[in-house]
All heavy atoms as an XYZ file, in Angstrom:
738
protein
N     -25.791    -17.124     38.478
C     -24.682    -16.218     38.266
C     -23.393    -16.887     38.771
O     -23.365    -17.423     39.860
C     -24.938    -14.908     39.009
C     -23.988    -13.804     38.632
S     -24.347    -12.262     39.501
C     -25.597    -11.571     38.452
N     -22.352    -16.855     37.982
C     -21.087    -17.471     38.383
C     -20.396    -16.615     39.431
O     -20.639    -15.414     39.513
C     -20.152    -17.624     37.164
O     -19.800    -16.339     36.699
C     -20.792    -18.442     36.073
N     -19.528    -17.237     40.243
C     -18.817    -16.450     41.261
C     -18.031    -15.284     40.675
O     -17.970    -14.226     41.263
C     -17.882    -17.473     41.909
C     -18.510    -18.792     41.653
C     -19.238    -18.648     40.339
N     -17.443    -15.484     39.496
C     -16.670    -14.404     38.883
C     -17.558    -13.206     38.565
O     -17.164    -12.075     38.775
C     -15.959    -14.887     37.623
C     -15.156    -13.807     36.964
N     -14.037    -13.264     37.543
C     -15.331    -13.151     35.800
C     -13.549    -12.328     36.750
N     -14.315    -12.243     35.688
N     -18.752    -13.458     38.072
C     -19.659    -12.354     37.760
C     -20.083    -11.631     39.033
O     -20.236    -10.425     39.035
C     -20.868    -12.850     36.977
C     -20.511    -13.234     35.562
C     -21.721    -13.509     34.742
C     -21.263    -13.875     33.339
N     -22.301    -13.877     32.375
N     -20.259    -12.352     40.106
C     -20.600    -11.703     41.366
C     -19.453    -10.812     41.834
O     -19.668     -9.706     42.292
C     -20.922    -12.738     42.443
C     -22.218    -13.460     42.230
C     -22.447    -14.463     43.328
C     -23.693    -15.277     43.067
N     -23.900    -16.308     44.093
N     -18.238    -11.301     41.711
C     -17.074    -10.533     42.124
C     -16.943     -9.266     41.288
O     -16.641     -8.196     41.805
C     -15.788    -11.390     42.036
C     -15.818    -12.448     43.125
C     -14.539    -10.532     42.146
C     -14.722    -13.468     43.019
N     -17.202     -9.368     40.005
C     -17.044     -8.201     39.134
C     -18.041     -7.099     39.453
O     -17.837     -5.955     39.068
C     -17.164     -8.612     37.667
O     -18.480     -9.014     37.369
N     -19.088     -7.418     40.173
C     -20.085     -6.414     40.538
C     -19.850     -5.813     41.929
O     -20.538     -4.886     42.321
C     -21.484     -7.031     40.467
C     -21.879     -7.412     39.045
C     -23.299     -7.906     38.998
C     -23.667     -8.365     37.619
N     -23.748     -7.323     36.622
N     -18.884     -6.335     42.657
C     -18.620     -5.824     43.999
C     -18.017     -4.429     43.945
O     -17.175     -4.144     43.096
C     -17.647     -6.745     44.743
C     -18.180     -8.089     45.207
C     -17.052     -8.918     45.808
C     -19.299     -7.901     46.210
N     -18.405     -3.571     44.873
C     -17.773     -2.253     44.951
C     -16.329     -2.399     45.435
O     -15.960     -3.390     46.077
C     -18.621     -1.486     45.958
C     -19.476     -2.470     46.631
C     -19.495     -3.720     45.827
N     -15.548     -1.408     45.114
C     -14.121     -1.422     45.419
C     -13.821     -1.693     46.893
O     -12.941     -2.488     47.206
C     -13.546     -0.072     45.000
C     -12.073      0.055     45.122
C     -11.637      1.409     44.616
O     -11.542      1.581     43.388
O     -11.394      2.290     45.457
N     -14.524     -1.045     47.799
C     -14.238     -1.223     49.224
C     -14.477     -2.662     49.676
O     -13.750     -3.184     50.519
C     -15.016     -0.229     50.083
C     -16.514     -0.421     50.000
O     -17.049     -0.849     48.976
N     -17.202     -0.087     51.061
N     -15.463     -3.329     49.112
C     -15.709     -4.728     49.456
C     -14.602     -5.628     48.900
O     -14.199     -6.590     49.543
C     -17.072     -5.180     48.946
C     -18.220     -4.594     49.732
C     -19.577     -5.115     49.270
O     -19.676     -6.283     48.874
O     -20.534     -4.315     49.305
N     -14.127     -5.316     47.706
C     -13.021     -6.080     47.135
C     -11.767     -5.938     47.995
O     -11.067     -6.924     48.249
C     -12.720     -5.619     45.709
C     -13.730     -6.006     44.641
C     -13.421     -5.287     43.340
C     -13.730     -7.516     44.428
N     -11.481     -4.730     48.437
C     -10.302     -4.493     49.272
C     -10.406     -5.293     50.560
O      -9.451     -5.958     50.970
C     -10.124     -2.992     49.556
C      -9.740     -2.273     48.258
C      -9.080     -2.756     50.640
C      -9.837     -0.772     48.331
N     -11.558     -5.248     51.206
C     -11.744     -6.021     52.437
C     -11.634     -7.517     52.174
O     -11.066     -8.257     52.970
C     -13.084     -5.687     53.085
C     -13.093     -4.301     53.681
O     -12.049     -3.771     54.068
N     -14.259     -3.698     53.750
N     -12.157     -7.959     51.042
C     -12.108     -9.382     50.698
C     -10.686     -9.837     50.384
O     -10.365    -11.017     50.530
C     -13.029     -9.670     49.519
N      -9.827     -8.919     49.969
C      -8.417     -9.269     49.705
C      -7.718     -9.744     50.962
O      -6.692    -10.415     50.896
C      -7.668     -8.071     49.128
S      -8.072     -7.716     47.415
N      -8.257     -9.414     52.104
C      -7.642     -9.770     53.375
C      -8.076    -11.144     53.866
O      -7.647    -11.584     54.917
C      -7.964     -8.699     54.410
C      -7.414     -7.344     53.998
C      -7.819     -6.235     54.918
C      -7.279     -4.929     54.328
N      -7.470     -3.799     55.162
N      -8.896    -11.839     53.080
C      -9.377    -13.164     53.446
C      -8.475    -14.247     52.856
O      -7.560    -13.961     52.088
C     -10.817    -13.382     52.956
O     -10.814    -13.381     51.524
C     -11.753    -12.303     53.479
N      -8.782    -15.490     53.183
C      -7.955    -16.610     52.717
C      -7.946    -16.767     51.202
O      -6.985    -17.250     50.631
C      -8.411    -17.910     53.373
O      -9.756    -18.167     53.026
N      -9.016    -16.387     50.533
C      -9.039    -16.465     49.059
C      -8.946    -15.065     48.451
O      -9.527    -14.776     47.426
C     -10.265    -17.222     48.558
C     -11.576    -16.571     48.969
O     -11.585    -15.703     49.827
N     -12.659    -16.989     48.376
N      -8.155    -14.209     49.077
C      -8.019    -12.825     48.664
C      -7.460    -12.627     47.270
O      -7.732    -11.617     46.634
N      -6.682    -13.577     46.784
C      -6.074    -13.434     45.452
C      -7.145    -13.301     44.377
O      -6.974    -12.553     43.414
C      -5.167    -14.616     45.151
N      -8.243    -13.980     44.547
C      -9.347    -13.904     43.589
C      -9.897    -12.484     43.524
O     -10.136    -11.941     42.437
C     -10.452    -14.880     43.991
C     -11.677    -14.957     43.112
C     -11.302    -15.488     41.734
C     -12.703    -15.870     43.748
N     -10.043    -11.848     44.649
C     -10.559    -10.479     44.712
C      -9.520     -9.468     44.232
O      -9.860     -8.481     43.597
C     -11.025    -10.159     46.129
C     -12.146    -11.051     46.576
C     -11.892    -12.175     47.340
C     -13.446    -10.789     46.196
C     -12.919    -13.013     47.730
C     -14.488    -11.612     46.583
C     -14.224    -12.734     47.348
N      -8.256     -9.748     44.540
C      -7.194     -8.866     44.076
C      -7.121     -8.866     42.554
O      -6.895     -7.830     41.941
C      -5.845     -9.262     44.678
C      -4.755     -8.297     44.317
C      -4.667     -7.072     44.959
C      -3.846     -8.593     43.321
C      -3.678     -6.161     44.620
C      -2.851     -7.694     42.976
C      -2.776     -6.480     43.629
N      -7.323    -10.014     41.936
C      -7.320    -10.090     40.467
C      -8.383     -9.188     39.864
O      -8.185     -8.591     38.809
C      -7.509    -11.528     39.993
C      -6.243    -12.335     40.038
C      -6.369    -13.635     39.263
N      -7.344    -14.556     39.823
C      -7.074    -15.470     40.738
N      -5.850    -15.605     41.191
N      -8.016    -16.262     41.191
N      -9.515     -9.069     40.534
C     -10.578     -8.175     40.043
C     -10.115     -6.722     40.120
O     -10.305     -5.953     39.176
C     -11.865     -8.367     40.839
C     -12.972     -7.418     40.463
C     -13.428     -7.515     39.004
O     -13.319     -8.594     38.392
O     -13.900     -6.495     38.470
N      -9.508     -6.323     41.232
C      -8.973     -4.963     41.333
C      -7.913     -4.729     40.262
O      -7.889     -3.676     39.623
C      -8.365     -4.731     42.719
C      -9.345     -4.561     43.862
C      -8.614     -4.611     45.198
C     -10.115     -3.256     43.723
N      -7.062     -5.707     40.068
C      -6.018     -5.616     39.047
C      -6.638     -5.376     37.678
O      -6.225     -4.481     36.950
C      -5.195     -6.908     39.059
C      -4.102     -6.972     38.025
C      -2.835     -6.491     38.314
C      -4.333     -7.534     36.774
C      -1.813     -6.553     37.377
C      -3.319     -7.598     35.836
C      -2.066     -7.106     36.144
O      -1.073     -7.173     35.203
N      -7.637     -6.147     37.332
C      -8.248     -6.010     36.004
C      -8.948     -4.661     35.833
O      -8.986     -4.122     34.732
C      -9.220     -7.163     35.719
O     -10.353     -7.077     36.543
N      -9.441     -4.110     36.908
C     -10.107     -2.803     36.826
C      -9.118     -1.659     36.587
O      -9.474     -0.653     35.984
C     -10.882     -2.510     38.116
C     -12.121     -3.348     38.280
C     -12.872     -2.963     39.520
N     -13.972     -3.882     39.766
C     -14.849     -3.747     40.750
N     -14.765     -2.713     41.577
N     -15.809     -4.632     40.904
N      -7.917     -1.795     37.096
C      -6.986     -0.673     37.096
C      -5.736     -0.841     36.248
O      -4.990      0.115     36.081
C      -6.575     -0.355     38.541
C      -7.708      0.245     39.323
C      -8.456     -0.527     40.202
C      -8.055      1.575     39.154
C      -9.514      0.019     40.898
C      -9.111      2.130     39.848
C      -9.833      1.344     40.719
O     -10.879      1.880     41.405
N      -5.482     -1.999     35.705
C      -4.224     -2.260     35.016
C      -3.958     -1.279     33.874
O      -2.866     -0.731     33.764
C      -4.124     -3.728     34.538
C      -2.750     -4.007     33.932
C      -5.203     -4.064     33.552
C      -1.620     -3.951     34.896
N      -4.916     -1.033     33.035
C      -4.683     -0.154     31.880
C      -4.470      1.299     32.300
O      -3.588      1.981     31.770
C      -5.828     -0.255     30.883
C      -5.952     -1.598     30.172
C      -7.165     -1.609     29.257
C      -4.694     -1.910     29.397
N      -5.240      1.744     33.244
C      -5.102      3.111     33.729
C      -3.711      3.348     34.315
O      -3.048      4.330     34.005
C      -6.180      3.406     34.780
C      -6.145      4.775     35.423
C      -6.401      5.862     34.394
C      -7.189      4.841     36.531
N      -3.246      2.406     35.113
C      -1.974      2.610     35.773
C      -0.782      2.268     34.891
O       0.311      2.772     35.100
C      -1.962      1.913     37.121
C      -2.893      2.652     38.036
C      -4.151      2.166     38.311
C      -2.542      3.884     38.532
C      -5.028      2.890     39.091
C      -3.416      4.616     39.318
C      -4.660      4.118     39.601
N      -1.004      1.488     33.876
C       0.031      1.329     32.858
C       0.259      2.685     32.194
O       1.401      3.088     31.956
C      -0.367      0.274     31.824
C       0.553      0.259     30.633
C       1.842     -0.266     30.739
C       0.157      0.802     29.422
C       2.699     -0.252     29.649
C       1.013      0.815     28.328
C       2.276      0.288     28.448
O       3.129      0.304     27.377
N      -0.814      3.404     31.923
C      -0.707      4.739     31.329
C       0.048      5.704     32.226
O       0.853      6.508     31.747
N      -0.174      5.619     33.524
C       0.541      6.476     34.472
C       2.034      6.143     34.441
O       2.881      7.042     34.352
C      -0.027      6.315     35.906
C       0.855      7.026     36.921
C      -1.450      6.824     35.970
N       2.353      4.865     34.486
C       3.757      4.453     34.459
C       4.415      4.866     33.148
O       5.557      5.331     33.139
C       3.866      2.938     34.664
N       3.697      4.720     32.055
C       4.231      5.105     30.753
C       4.508      6.609     30.705
O       5.531      7.050     30.190
C       3.269      4.687     29.646
C       3.745      4.857     28.218
C       5.029      4.074     27.968
C       2.649      4.402     27.255
N       3.611      7.374     31.289
C       3.790      8.831     31.342
C       5.064      9.199     32.091
O       5.848     10.038     31.649
C       2.577      9.470     32.019
C       2.713     10.949     32.274
C       1.518     11.458     33.062
C       1.924     12.661     33.884
N       0.913     13.054     34.832
N       5.289      8.569     33.231
C       6.452      8.899     34.047
C       7.751      8.314     33.491
O       8.807      8.927     33.605
C       6.266      8.428     35.497
C       5.407      9.361     36.294
C       4.074      9.059     36.549
C       5.910     10.559     36.786
C       3.267      9.927     37.265
C       5.119     11.430     37.504
C       3.795     11.109     37.742
O       3.006     11.967     38.461
N       7.686      7.120     32.916
C       8.904      6.452     32.481
C       9.232      6.651     31.008
O      10.380      6.528     30.605
C       8.816      4.954     32.799
C       8.666      4.614     34.284
C       8.415      3.139     34.472
C       9.902      5.073     35.055
N       8.207      6.910     30.196
C       8.427      7.164     28.780
C       8.905      5.977     27.977
O       9.426      6.137     26.879
N       8.724      4.777     28.509
C       9.189      3.571     27.841
C       8.205      2.445     28.139
O       7.939      2.153     29.305
C      10.595      3.216     28.349
C      11.144      1.950     27.766
O      10.672      0.865     28.073
N      12.170      2.084     26.933
N       7.682      1.808     27.094
C       6.646      0.787     27.260
C       7.128     -0.404     28.083
O       6.406     -0.887     28.963
C       6.144      0.320     25.901
N       8.330     -0.886     27.820
C       8.831     -2.042     28.568
C       9.054     -1.718     30.039
O       8.711     -2.505     30.918
C      10.126     -2.568     27.946
C       9.897     -3.226     26.594
O       8.776     -3.740     26.352
O      10.834     -3.228     25.772
N       9.609     -0.546     30.299
C       9.824     -0.132     31.688
C       8.485      0.094     32.396
O       8.349     -0.203     33.585
C      10.677      1.126     31.752
C      12.121      0.877     31.417
C      12.934      2.145     31.535
C      14.393      1.882     31.177
N      15.198      3.095     31.277
N       7.506      0.607     31.672
C       6.182      0.828     32.265
C       5.530     -0.504     32.627
O       4.953     -0.638     33.703
C       5.297      1.616     31.304
N       5.616     -1.490     31.736
C       5.061     -2.828     32.033
C       5.732     -3.418     33.262
O       5.066     -3.968     34.143
C       5.270     -3.770     30.848
C       4.348     -3.539     29.701
C       4.656     -4.547     28.594
C       3.900     -4.225     27.332
N       4.243     -5.164     26.243
N       7.043     -3.310     33.302
C       7.796     -3.838     34.438
C       7.401     -3.138     35.740
O       7.221     -3.769     36.781
C       9.292     -3.669     34.197
C      10.154     -4.236     35.291
C      11.631     -4.027     35.008
O      12.064     -4.235     33.856
O      12.341     -3.635     35.955
N       7.236     -1.831     35.679
C       6.852     -1.057     36.863
C       5.483     -1.489     37.373
O       5.298     -1.703     38.572
C       6.844      0.434     36.543
N       4.537     -1.621     36.462
C       3.178     -2.008     36.867
C       3.185     -3.410     37.463
O       2.568     -3.649     38.504
C       2.198     -1.901     35.676
C       0.856     -2.514     36.014
C       2.025     -0.437     35.278
N       3.896     -4.334     36.847
C       3.973     -5.699     37.389
C       4.594     -5.700     38.779
O       4.103     -6.365     39.690
C       4.783     -6.593     36.450
C       4.065     -6.932     35.169
C       4.936     -7.720     34.198
O       5.993     -8.243     34.609
O       4.548     -7.804     33.021
N       5.674     -4.947     38.931
C       6.353     -4.891     40.225
C       5.464     -4.278     41.295
O       5.332     -4.820     42.395
C       7.666     -4.078     40.115
O       8.514     -4.720     39.158
C       8.370     -3.983     41.450
N       4.836     -3.166     40.967
C       3.986     -2.483     41.944
C       2.784     -3.345     42.312
O       2.459     -3.492     43.491
C       3.555     -1.089     41.441
C       2.492     -0.490     42.347
C       4.755     -0.170     41.362
N       2.131     -3.933     41.322
C       0.984     -4.786     41.646
C       1.411     -5.993     42.462
O       0.682     -6.421     43.362
C       0.224     -5.205     40.384
C      -0.901     -4.281     40.032
C      -0.782     -3.384     38.991
C      -2.089     -4.299     40.744
C      -1.815     -2.521     38.661
C      -3.135     -3.446     40.438
C      -2.996     -2.565     39.386
N       2.570     -6.537     42.196
C       3.067     -7.649     42.992
C       3.305     -7.208     44.435
O       2.919     -7.906     45.378
C       4.352     -8.217     42.379
C       4.797     -9.473     43.068
O       4.011    -10.361     43.348
N       6.075     -9.547     43.358
N       3.929     -6.047     44.598
C       4.183     -5.518     45.943
C       2.893     -5.236     46.700
O       2.762     -5.567     47.876
C       5.011     -4.235     45.875
C       6.439     -4.466     45.423
O       6.880     -5.639     45.385
O       7.115     -3.469     45.091
N       1.958     -4.617     46.025
C       0.734     -4.241     46.746
C      -0.173     -5.427     47.021
O      -1.031     -5.344     47.889
C      -0.044     -3.117     46.045
C      -0.616     -3.574     44.717
C       0.796     -1.864     45.922
C      -1.664     -2.652     44.179
N       0.017     -6.530     46.301
C      -0.799     -7.711     46.600
C      -0.554     -8.158     48.038
O      -1.437     -8.742     48.669
C      -0.517     -8.847     45.621
O       0.771     -9.383     45.816
N       0.633     -7.859     48.568
C       0.942     -8.151     49.968
C       0.521     -7.008     50.879
O      -0.043     -7.231     51.944
C       2.439     -8.431     50.125
C       2.948     -9.577     49.283
C       2.200    -10.868     49.556
O       1.996    -11.243     50.704
N       1.770    -11.536     48.499
N       0.795     -5.780     50.459
C       0.480     -4.609     51.282
C      -1.021     -4.466     51.538
O      -1.429     -4.023     52.604
C       0.979     -3.328     50.606
C       2.457     -3.140     50.617
C       2.797     -1.805     49.948
C       4.264     -1.540     49.924
N       4.560     -0.237     49.269
N      -1.816     -4.816     50.545
C      -3.261     -4.600     50.651
C      -3.875     -5.409     51.796
O      -4.900     -5.032     52.340
C      -3.962     -4.898     49.304
C      -5.339     -4.256     49.262
C      -4.046     -6.395     49.055
C      -5.986     -4.305     47.892
N      -3.212     -6.483     52.176
C      -3.753     -7.325     53.239
C      -3.585     -6.723     54.626
O      -4.258     -7.133     55.555
C      -3.110     -8.728     53.215
O      -1.706     -8.595     53.463
C      -3.345     -9.427     51.902
N      -2.689     -5.736     54.746
C      -2.426     -5.162     56.071
C      -2.692     -3.666     56.174
O      -2.799     -3.135     57.273
C      -0.977     -5.457     56.531
C      -0.769     -6.944     56.744
C       0.032     -4.907     55.554
N      -2.768     -2.983     55.053
C      -2.961     -1.531     55.092
C      -4.440     -1.163     55.103
O      -5.280     -1.876     54.575
C      -2.256     -0.869     53.914
C      -0.752     -0.948     54.031
C      -0.041      0.033     53.150
O      -0.630      1.059     52.763
O       1.129     -0.233     52.852
N      -4.712     -0.007     55.701
C      -6.059      0.546     55.717
C      -6.169      1.491     54.519
O      -5.538      2.542     54.504
C      -6.312      1.286     57.034
C      -7.723      1.768     57.150
O      -8.611      1.311     56.430
N      -7.949      2.694     58.056
N      -6.959      1.123     53.532
C      -7.033      1.867     52.280
C      -8.431      2.454     52.130
O      -9.414      1.715     52.046
C      -6.717      0.947     51.088
C      -5.337      0.330     51.273
C      -6.821      1.712     49.779
C      -5.073     -0.850     50.383
N      -8.481      3.773     52.084
C      -9.769      4.442     51.911
C     -10.151      4.560     50.440
O     -11.315      4.445     50.084
C      -9.747      5.837     52.540
C      -9.623      5.785     54.050
O     -10.213      4.880     54.663
O      -8.931      6.652     54.604
N      -9.172      4.826     49.595
C      -9.424      4.993     48.170
C      -8.328      4.248     47.402
O      -7.191      4.723     47.320
C      -9.438      6.474     47.806
C      -9.849      6.703     46.368
O      -9.340      6.076     45.443
N     -10.773      7.633     46.183
N      -8.666      3.097     46.862
C      -7.685      2.244     46.205
C      -7.017      2.939     45.038
O      -5.810      2.844     44.860
C      -8.350      0.948     45.736
C      -7.393     -0.027     45.121
C      -6.531     -0.751     45.924
C      -7.354     -0.220     43.753
C      -5.636     -1.666     45.364
C      -6.469     -1.128     43.186
C      -5.606     -1.848     43.997
N      -7.781      3.642     44.259
C      -7.241      4.313     43.068
C      -6.158      5.322     43.441
O      -5.077      5.349     42.854
C      -8.376      4.988     42.310
C      -7.948      5.631     41.042
C      -9.138      6.243     40.358
N      -8.697      6.906     39.145
C      -9.475      7.185     38.143
N     -10.744      6.869     38.201
N      -9.015      7.794     37.086
N      -6.420      6.146     44.426
C      -5.442      7.142     44.870
C      -4.231      6.455     45.488
O      -3.084      6.820     45.223
C      -6.086      8.138     45.851
C      -7.110      8.997     45.108
C      -5.029      9.006     46.529
C      -7.957      9.868     46.009
N      -4.470      5.445     46.296
C      -3.389      4.712     46.936
C      -2.498      4.049     45.887
O      -1.275      4.154     45.946
C      -3.969      3.675     47.898
C      -2.963      2.836     48.608
C      -2.114      3.226     49.604
C      -2.690      1.455     48.374
N      -1.343      2.167     50.005
C      -1.683      1.063     49.274
C      -3.221      0.501     47.509
C      -1.179     -0.231     49.330
C      -2.728     -0.793     47.560
C      -1.714     -1.146     48.457
N      -3.105      3.397     44.927
C      -2.343      2.733     43.877
C      -1.588      3.746     43.031
O      -0.421      3.541     42.696
C      -3.258      1.880     43.003
C      -2.583      1.108     41.885
C      -1.506      0.182     42.427
C      -3.615      0.311     41.112
N      -2.224      4.849     42.698
C      -1.555      5.899     41.936
C      -0.287      6.351     42.654
O       0.771      6.498     42.039
C      -2.499      7.084     41.713
C      -1.869      8.201     40.932
C      -1.931      8.228     39.545
C      -1.195      9.232     41.574
C      -1.338      9.254     38.815
C      -0.594     10.253     40.855
C      -0.673     10.268     39.482
O      -0.078     11.264     38.763
N      -0.385      6.582     43.952
C       0.785      7.041     44.699
C       1.866      5.962     44.752
O       3.060      6.274     44.703
C       0.408      7.507     46.102
O      -0.027      6.434     46.891
N       1.476      4.696     44.818
C       2.439      3.603     44.807
C       3.192      3.553     43.476
O       4.409      3.403     43.441
C       1.748      2.257     45.065
C       1.184      2.094     46.447
C       2.252      1.830     47.505
O       3.221      1.110     47.219
O       2.108      2.388     48.607
N       2.470      3.677     42.391
C       3.086      3.622     41.064
C       3.948      4.850     40.818
O       5.075      4.753     40.330
C       2.028      3.434     39.965
C       1.443      2.032     40.069
C       2.603      3.677     38.588
C       0.323      1.734     39.123
N       3.428      5.996     41.189
C       4.181      7.243     40.994
C       5.489      7.187     41.781
O       6.559      7.510     41.255
C       3.347      8.440     41.432
C       4.050      9.764     41.243
C       3.160     10.908     41.659
C       3.909     12.230     41.581
N       3.101     13.334     42.069
N       5.424      6.770     43.030
C       6.632      6.661     43.863
C       7.637      5.709     43.244
O       8.842      6.007     43.192
C       6.275      6.186     45.266
O       5.507      7.135     45.938
N       7.164      4.580     42.764
C       8.060      3.610     42.131
C       8.729      4.209     40.902
O       9.941      4.064     40.715
C       7.289      2.342     41.759
C       8.160      1.311     41.090
C       8.865      0.379     41.844
C       8.288      1.261     39.699
C       9.673     -0.564     41.238
C       9.101      0.333     39.091
C       9.783     -0.586     39.861
O      10.595     -1.505     39.250
N       7.969      4.873     40.089
C       8.498      5.443     38.842
C       9.496      6.571     39.101
O      10.429      6.753     38.316
C       7.363      5.956     37.955
S       6.332      4.647     37.285
N       9.300      7.304     40.160
C      10.184      8.430     40.455
C      11.484      8.025     41.143
O      12.388      8.841     41.279
C       9.447      9.478     41.287
C       8.288     10.184     40.576
C       7.567     11.117     41.532
C       8.773     10.935     39.346
N      11.566      6.764     41.557
C      12.802      6.290     42.216
C      13.932      6.182     41.230
O      13.815      5.829     40.124
C      12.574      4.932     42.877
C      11.762      5.032     44.120
C      11.645      3.671     44.754
C      10.732      3.737     45.952
N      10.536      2.462     46.559
């Protein structure tokens, strides 16, 4: 089994913890791929514009790639939703 396939089978909480390691970007990419479409839809709902929604998702995911290494996250989906919603409402 390739390392990527092993990563894709990890539960969310293990991925979040692994994001805090030296090769955390690899694990963060897995979280990104799991949630990108869902949260693009959230941004699109709030912003009503495809280009602005893409920009919002890119910005938020870029910001959280740093935040995830220091924050205690119990539920990534809820945490990410609140991050995107807050960004869109600004």
